[in-house]
N, C-alpha and C positions, 0 to 999 in steps of 0.2 A: 230325879232326872234320869237315872239309869234306864228307866223304861222308855223314856223319850229318846235316848241315845240309841237304844236297841231298834226302835221303830225307824229312826233315820238310817241306820246301818242296813236294815232290811229293804228299805225303799231304794237306796242306792244299789244294793245287791240284785234285787229283782229287775231294776231298771236296766242294768248291764245285760242281764240275760235276755230282757226284752229286745234290746238292740241286736244281740247276736241272733236271736230267733227270727227277727225281721230280715236280716241279711241271709239267713239260711232258708227263709220262707217256710219255717217249721216251728209252729208254736208248742209242738210236743216237747221242746227243749226245756220247757218249764218243769217237766217231771224230774229232768236231772237237777234242776235247782233245789227241788223239794228236800230231799235227804241231805244234801250238801249244806243248805241253808241252816239246819239245825247245828251242824258242825261249826259253821261260821259263828253262830250265835254263842255256842259253847265256848270257843276259843276266845272270843271277845270278852266275855264275862269272866272267863277264868284268869285272864291276865290283867283285868282291872283292879283286883284286889289281891291281898295276900291269900294264896291258894292253900286250902287245908285238904285233909285226906278225902273228905266227902266230895269235895269239888273235883279232885283228881279222879276219883272213881267214876263220877258222873261223866267227866270229860271222855274217858276211855269207853264208857258205854255208848255215849252218843256217836263217838267216832266209829266204833264197830258197826252200829246200826246204820247211821247216816252215810258213811263212806261206803259201805257195802252196797246199800240201795242205789246211790248215785252212780256208782261204778257199773252196776248191772244195767241200769237205764241208759247210761252212756253208750255202752255197748249196743244196746237195742234201738236207741233213737238218733244217734249223732249223725250218721251219714245214710239214714233210711228215709223211706217215705213218711210223710207226716201221718200220725196216727189218725184212724177214721173219725174218732170223736172230734178232734180239732178240724178235720176237713168239713164236717157237718156244720161246725160253727161257722166257718168261712162262708158257706153257702148262704147261711142266715143273715150274715152281717153285710153282704152286698158291697158297696163302696165305702164302707166305714171300717175296713179291716184293721187298721193299726190302733185306733183309738179304742175299738171294742176289744181287741186282743190285749192291749195294756191295762184296761180297767177290768174286764170280765175274767181274764185268765191270770195275768201277772200280778196285779193288785190284789185280787181276791185271794190268790195263794199266799200272798205276803200277809195279809190280815190273818188268815188261818194259821200260818206258821207262827206268826207273832203271839197269838193266844195260846197255841199248843206249846210254845216255848216258855211260857210263864214259869213253870217249875225250875227250868234251867236258870233263869234270872234269880229267882228267890233263893235257891239252894246255893248258888255261887256268891251271894252277898253275905251269907251267914258264915261265921267262923266258930264252929262249935264242935265239941266231941261227938263221936258216933253214938247213936242210941239204937234200941232194939228195933225201932221203925226203919232205920237205915238198913240193918241186916235183913229184915223182912222184905223191904222193897228190893234190895239187891237180889235176893233169892228168887222173888216173883220175876224180876227182869231176866235172870238167867234161864228160868224155865220158858219164858216167852221168846227168848233168843233162840233156844234150842228148837222150839217148834217151828220158828220162821226158817232158820237155816236149813234144818233137816228137811222140812216139807218142800222147800225150794230145791234142795239138792235131789230129792226122790223124783220130783217133777221133771227136772232137767234131764235126768238119766232116763226116764220114761219116754219123754218126747225125742230123745236122740235115738232111740231104738226104732228102726223102719217098721218093724212088725206091729208096732203100736199105733201107726198112723190112723187117725180117724177114731181111736178109741178114747175112753174116758180113764183118768187116773183114779183108781179106787183102792189102791193098796198102800201099805205103810200108814203114815199118819192120815193120809186121805181115806183110810178105811173108817176112821172115827170122826172125821169132820170133813165137810165138803170144802172148806176154806181154812186148813190148819195154819197156813202161813199168815193169813189175815189175823187169825186168833192169836198167833204168837205176837204180832206187832202190837195188837191191842193190849195184850198182857204185859208187854215191855212198858208201855206208857202208864199202865196201873202201877207197876213197880216204881217208876219214877215219881208218880203222884204219892205213893206211900212214903218214899224218901223225903219228899217235900213237907210232908207232915211233921218232920222232926225239926224243921226250922220256923222261925217267926213268920206268921201270916201264911204258912205253907198250905193251910186249908183252902186258900184262894186258888191254888194250883190244881185243885181236883176238877176244875172245868177242863183241864187238859185231856186226861184220860177218858172223861165223859164225852168230850167233843170228838176225839179221834175215833173212839169206839162207835160212836153214833154215825159218823161218816163211813167208816169201814163196813158196818152192818146195813145201813139203810140209804146210803147216798153213792159213794164213788167206788166202793170195792165190791162187796157181795153182789149187789143188785145188777151190775153191769154184766157179769159173768153168768148169773142166774138167768137173765134175759136172754143171753146168747144161746143157752142150751135148753130152754124151758120146754121145747117142743120135741126134743129127742126122746124116744122111748127108753133108751138106756140110761139117760139122765133122770127121767121120771122115776124109773125103778131104783136108781141110786139115791135119789132124794128121799124116797119113801123109807129107806132103811138106814140113812146116815144123817146125823145132826147137821144143821146148817153151818153153825159157828163154833160153839162150845163143844170139844170132843167128848164122846160118850159111847156107851155100848151100842153095837148095831142093833137095830130093831128086826 
């Protein structure tokens, strides 16, 4: 039943964000809901049962990642013009704006978040002593968090410098990967998947890191940015000497 309760919780959660988005005429609000949704799931499952050390550690990890992501997107999207991706969707939808937005944007995000949240549900239902898999997963997550936070910080400072207007970020962690922040996010979820292996039926949660890394590399993360810059000579040169996703030595 716990899995059904989580689904109902997420349905209510995304429906509320849908209502807010329609009032603001900005479906990009769903991006704010994404990271915060994992925090909601984590808190809900944490207080459902007797919390153990593993659950507490996971709750902190999800809060650090999801809270930071949603705060960043809140600053970027809340009172700004709707992102071009959602504007293009509106043009395609014609007079079926609301129903299309509800199903294609908010409910699809809900389904993805529910699947990716599976390790959170499984880990927080278990009440066991920590194992070597927990320590390994935590270590992997910390490395991933470092990559995401540092890469975002480096990019923010780069863009804030007027001298860099129109230039590509190719230094720091961006020297070794064209998308080190996305790599960090994918690695964090691998870490959570490894932690899940320490609890009963945790192997089922491996779909979570597999799915989110697939989305990052092939669907909504890397491809959108690569498409944006693919015809720029400086990006073509950058791509030839720098790994796309997994950091590595420059060629």
